[in-house]
C-alpha positions as CSV (number, residue, x, y, z in Angstrom):
1,M,108.0,48.0,109.6
2,E,107.9,51.1,111.8
3,Q,106.0,54.0,110.2
4,H,107.9,57.3,110.3
5,V,105.9,60.3,111.5
6,S,107.5,63.7,110.9
7,I,107.7,66.4,113.6
8,E,105.3,68.5,111.5
9,Q,102.7,65.7,111.3
10,Q,102.9,65.4,115.1
11,L,102.6,69.2,115.4
12,F,99.4,69.3,113.3
13,K,98.0,65.9,114.3
14,N,94.6,67.3,115.5
15,A,94.6,70.3,113.1
16,I,92.0,70.7,110.3
17,A,92.7,73.3,107.7
18,L,89.8,75.6,106.8
19,T,90.0,77.2,103.3
20,G,88.0,78.4,100.4
21,G,88.1,81.4,98.1
22,I,87.3,85.1,98.2
23,A,83.7,85.6,99.4
24,T,82.8,81.9,99.7
25,G,81.6,82.3,103.3
26,K,84.6,80.9,105.1
27,S,84.5,83.5,107.9
28,T,80.9,82.7,108.6
29,A,81.5,79.0,108.6
30,A,84.4,79.5,111.0
31,M,82.0,81.3,113.4
32,H,79.7,78.3,113.3
33,F,82.6,76.1,114.2
34,A,83.6,78.4,117.1
35,D,80.0,78.3,118.3
36,E,80.3,74.5,118.5
37,G,83.4,74.8,120.7
38,F,86.2,74.6,118.1
39,T,89.3,76.7,118.6
40,I,90.1,78.7,115.4
41,I,93.6,79.8,114.6
42,D,93.1,82.6,112.0
43,A,96.0,83.1,109.6
44,D,94.5,86.4,108.3
45,R,94.3,87.8,111.8
46,I,97.9,86.8,112.4
47,A,98.9,88.4,109.0
48,H,97.3,91.7,110.1
49,Q,99.3,91.5,113.4
50,M,102.5,90.9,111.4
51,L,101.8,93.8,109.2
52,D,101.5,96.1,112.2
53,V,104.6,94.9,114.0
54,S,106.6,94.8,110.8
55,A,105.5,98.1,109.3
56,T,109.1,99.4,109.0
57,D,110.1,96.4,106.9
58,I,106.9,96.6,104.8
59,V,107.6,100.3,104.0
60,R,111.1,99.3,103.0
61,L,109.6,96.9,100.5
62,F,106.8,99.0,99.2
63,G,107.3,102.7,100.1
64,N,105.6,105.2,102.4
65,K,102.4,105.3,100.2
66,I,101.1,102.2,102.0
67,L,101.1,104.0,105.4
68,Q,98.0,105.6,106.9
69,N,98.4,107.3,110.3
70,G,101.6,105.4,110.9
71,R,100.1,102.0,110.1
72,V,100.0,99.8,107.0
73,D,96.8,100.5,105.0
74,R,95.8,96.9,104.0
75,K,93.5,98.2,101.3
76,V,96.3,100.2,99.6
77,L,98.8,97.4,100.0
78,G,96.3,94.9,98.5
79,S,95.6,97.1,95.5
80,L,99.4,97.3,95.0
81,V,100.2,93.7,95.2
82,F,97.2,92.3,93.3
83,T,98.2,94.4,90.3
84,D,101.8,93.3,90.3
85,P,102.7,89.6,90.7
86,A,106.3,90.4,91.6
87,K,105.2,92.7,94.5
88,R,102.7,90.0,95.7
89,K,105.4,87.4,95.7
90,A,107.7,89.8,97.7
91,L,105.0,90.3,100.3
92,E,104.2,86.6,100.6
93,S,107.9,85.7,100.9
94,F,108.2,88.1,103.8
95,L,104.9,87.4,105.6
96,H,104.3,83.7,105.2
97,P,107.3,82.5,107.2
98,L,106.2,84.8,110.1
99,I,102.6,83.6,109.9
100,Y,103.8,80.0,109.8
101,R,106.0,80.5,112.9
102,E,103.1,82.0,114.9
103,I,100.7,79.3,113.8
104,T,103.1,76.5,114.8
105,Q,103.4,78.1,118.3
106,L,99.7,78.3,118.7
107,S,99.2,74.7,117.4
108,Q,101.6,73.4,120.0
109,K,99.3,74.7,122.7
110,E,96.2,73.2,120.9
111,E,97.8,69.8,120.4
112,M,98.2,69.5,124.2
113,K,94.4,69.4,124.5
114,N,94.2,66.4,122.2
115,R,91.1,67.5,120.3
116,P,90.4,68.8,116.8
117,Y,90.8,72.5,116.0
118,L,90.8,74.6,112.9
119,I,93.5,76.6,111.2
120,D,91.9,79.1,108.9
121,I,94.3,79.4,106.0
122,P,93.0,81.2,102.9
123,L,96.1,80.1,100.8
124,F,96.4,76.6,102.3
125,F,96.7,74.8,98.9
126,E,98.6,77.6,97.2
127,T,101.4,77.8,99.7
128,A,101.7,74.0,100.4
129,R,103.4,75.0,103.6
130,Y,101.3,73.1,106.1
131,N,101.4,69.4,106.5
132,I,97.8,69.0,107.5
133,D,95.8,66.0,106.3
134,K,92.2,67.1,106.7
135,V,90.9,70.1,104.9
136,V,87.5,71.8,105.0
137,V,86.7,73.7,101.8
138,V,83.9,76.3,101.8
139,Y,82.6,76.4,98.3
140,A,80.7,78.9,96.1
141,R,80.7,79.2,92.3
142,Q,83.1,81.8,90.9
143,E,80.3,84.1,89.7
144,Q,78.9,84.1,93.2
145,Q,82.3,84.9,94.6
146,I,82.5,87.9,92.2
147,E,79.0,89.2,93.1
148,R,79.5,88.8,96.8
149,A,82.9,90.3,97.0
150,M,81.8,93.3,94.9
151,K,78.9,93.9,97.3
152,R,80.9,93.3,100.4
153,D,84.0,95.3,99.6
154,S,82.6,97.9,97.2
155,S,85.2,96.7,94.7
156,S,85.0,96.7,90.9
157,R,84.6,93.4,89.0
158,D,88.1,93.7,87.7
159,E,89.6,94.2,91.2
160,V,87.8,91.1,92.4
161,L,88.8,89.0,89.4
162,R,92.5,89.9,90.0
163,R,92.2,88.6,93.5
164,I,90.4,85.4,92.4
165,E,93.0,84.8,89.7
166,A,95.8,85.1,92.2
167,Q,94.4,82.0,94.0
168,M,93.9,78.4,93.0
169,N,90.6,77.9,91.2
170,I,87.7,77.2,93.6
171,E,86.7,74.1,91.6
172,E,90.1,72.6,92.1
173,K,89.9,73.3,95.8
174,R,86.6,71.6,95.9
175,K,88.1,68.5,94.4
176,R,90.8,68.4,97.1
177,A,88.4,68.8,100.1
178,S,88.3,66.3,102.9
179,Y,85.0,68.0,104.0
180,L,83.0,70.3,101.7
181,I,80.7,73.1,102.9
182,D,78.5,74.1,100.0
183,N,77.6,77.8,100.2
184,T,75.8,78.2,96.9
185,A,72.4,79.0,98.4
186,D,71.6,81.0,101.6
187,E,72.7,81.5,105.2
188,A,70.5,78.6,106.3
189,Q,72.2,76.2,103.9
190,L,75.6,77.4,105.1
191,Y,74.7,76.8,108.7
192,A,73.2,73.4,108.0
193,Q,76.3,72.4,105.9
194,S,78.6,73.6,108.6
195,L,76.9,71.6,111.3
196,S,77.0,68.5,109.1
197,V,80.7,68.8,108.6
198,I,81.2,69.6,112.3
199,N,79.4,66.3,113.2
200,A,81.5,64.4,110.7
201,I,84.7,65.8,112.1
202,K,83.7,64.9,115.7
203,K,83.0,61.3,114.6
204,D,86.3,61.1,112.7
205,F,88.3,62.3,115.6
206,L,86.7,60.1,118.3
């Protein structure tokens, strides 16, 4: 019996999703992958671009208070949407289709190279939008997330907790991982774990 392969499965055939939680070390892990020759499609970077080019629409949704020198202030916008689930949903409903469209266009170019590449998607599991089979999860315990995010962003514990609670629990993400990068210790462990996963992916995609 002939197996049906969807257009989206063909589109993301060589893609591997990279995800995790706030302050789990995902960006650092992505840099290790890039150093080993992997292309990284960064959904956060695309989101920032979409905010800039869609500033008029964003202001229409959330008001002029989110503007700073004519550009969307992401910190102000983040504070607004993470204290109001309805506003967060409105932002996601507007942005996610734009991000998805850009990622699919970039993926088409990567698929032509016929080699594995990463798509860094913080909300990969939450949106369930991307038909990607293999997932790298960068893991840290929730208390570590809180401590690291407070130090990194100069945020209060409550602010960090609101952002964490807006995402799937990191322990659930850990269970769903195809490849797990454990970042519960130090940078040396994160580097070693990243290299181990990189080698596993190279073997799997031979």
